[in-house]
N, C-alpha and C positions, 0 to 999 in steps of 0.2 A: 350331686350335690360330688362340684366340683371341687377341690381337697387346695383345698390357699397354701399358697403356699409363702410364708414369708422370710425376705431377707433385714438378716439383726450383720452393723455393718459398723461396727468403733476406726474410728479413727484421728488424727491429732486434732480434724475437726468435729468432732463432736462424734454422739450415740447417735446411732437409725436406725429407725424403724419403717419400713414397706419403703421407702422417701425421703421419712419424716425426721429431722432432728424430732432429738426428747433430747428430755434432760432426764432425773429422775429426781428431779425437786419439786418434781411435777403432778398435777392431781393426774385423779382414773380418768380425770372427762378430756384429757389434752389426748390421751392413749382413743379416745374410742377413734377420733379420722384415722389412722394409722393398723388398726389388731378391731379399729369395732367394737360392740358391747362383750363383755364378757359369758363368757357361759355357764357360768358361776359365778357367787360371792357369799366368805363365808368365816365365820370370828379363829382363827389362832388358834391353838391352844382349849385348856381348860375356864371353866366361866373366870368373869373379870375382875375381881374385889369393888361395894359399890361404890359406883361415878366416875366407874373407866370404864373402859373402852380393850381388848388387843388389839397385836397387827392385824388389816384385814389382808386376805389373800383371794383377787381376781384371777381363775383361771377359765384360762384358754385352753379347755379338754384340746376341741380339734387340729391342734397348732403344735402342745405339749409345751404351752406357754404358760406359767404365769407369776403376777410380781406382787408381791407386799406393799401394802399400804402400812407405814407407818404409826402406832395409839393414837402418840399428843395428834401432831403434825398433821396426818389423810394426805400426807404426801407417797410421792413415790418411794417406794425406800430401797427395790432393785428389779431386776427387770430377773428370770428365772430361764431358761432352757433344762427342760428335760429327756433327758438320753435315752432315757432306761427306767423300761414299766419293773422291773422287777422289787427295783431302786428310789420311787422314784416318791417326795413325802407328803402329797395329797393326792395322791390317787390320781393321775391326769390317765384323759382316755388314750392319747396317743400318746408319743412321743416323740419329741421335735423332731420333723421333718426338713424342716429347711438351709437355710442358708445362713453361716453364719462368715461376717468377711472381718478378714480386725491386719487393722492398715496393710487391704488390701490382697491380704492371703487368705482365702477358699476354701471354710470344712464343714460339715454336712455330716452323717447321720455316717456315710463311709467311713473319712477320712476322718471324724473329729480327736477319734487316736492319738495323729501327730500330732494336735496341740500341743500335745507337752512334749514336742523335743520343740519348739518355735522358740527365738529367742532372748521376745517377750513375758515366757514365764517361769518360772521357779520357786520348788515345789520349796514349800515350811515346812516347821516345825513340824508341824501333822502331819503322821503317816497316812498318805494319801491326796492330799491340798495342798493344792499350787496355787499359784498368785500370781498377777500384772500390772500393769498399768499403764498404757494409754495414752496420751493427756492426762486429762480430768476424767476419766473414765478408769472405775478400778475391775480391773478379771476377773470372780477368784474360779477354779475349775475344783471342785470332788473327783473323787477317780472306786474304784474298791477294785477288788483281785477278785478274780473266775474262779465257781464253785469246781471245790473236783468230788467225783465219786463218794468221795466222802462225806462232803458239806461244807469240808472246808477250803477257805479262800488264798487260794497261793496263783502260784505262777507272777502273768504279768499283765498287769494295771489296765482301766478300758475309765473312760471319762461316765457319769451319770449324772452330774450337770455343774451347766456353769451357769453363773447368775456376777450379771457385768452393776454399774452404781456408780454415780457421782463420785469421789473422795471430795469431801470436805475439810481440804485441808484454811 
C-alpha cells in the first residue's frame, strides 16, 4: 500500500487539508473527501455520566492525524498532528509525515522544530506550550525536552504535537 502524503495549509484565507478548505466547526463528514474515513473512532476518557456523551476522537493512524469531536455539538473542535510516537495522546500507529504550511513556510517531520522560531508562534505561560494565530486559525504547539540516560528531561525542546482550530471570537 502506498503511503499517503498529507498537506495541511494555514493561510489568511483559511485552513486547508489536502487542498480542501475546512473549518473546525464542521462535522466529520466534511473531512471525508480530503482525509477519507478514519482508521478508528473512539470515545475519549472514562465512561460519561448517564445521558451525556464524551468527546469522540477520529484517528487516522496511517498519517499521524486525529480529529477531536466536541461532545455536545458533534463538530470537529481541532485537528491534531502527532510528531512523536513516544509521547502521543492516543497511541497513533505512525507519526505525522506530511507537510504543514503556515503562511507559505513549510514544516515537515525533519524541520518541525524550527516552527518554534517562527514569528507567528510565541511561548505560553506553561512550560513547553507555544501558541500563535493566523487569521481565524489558532495554532497550539506542544513540546518536550529529550530524556538523558537517567531518564530526566533536559536540553533542547522538540515538537510532539501541533493542534489547529478555528478561534471563536
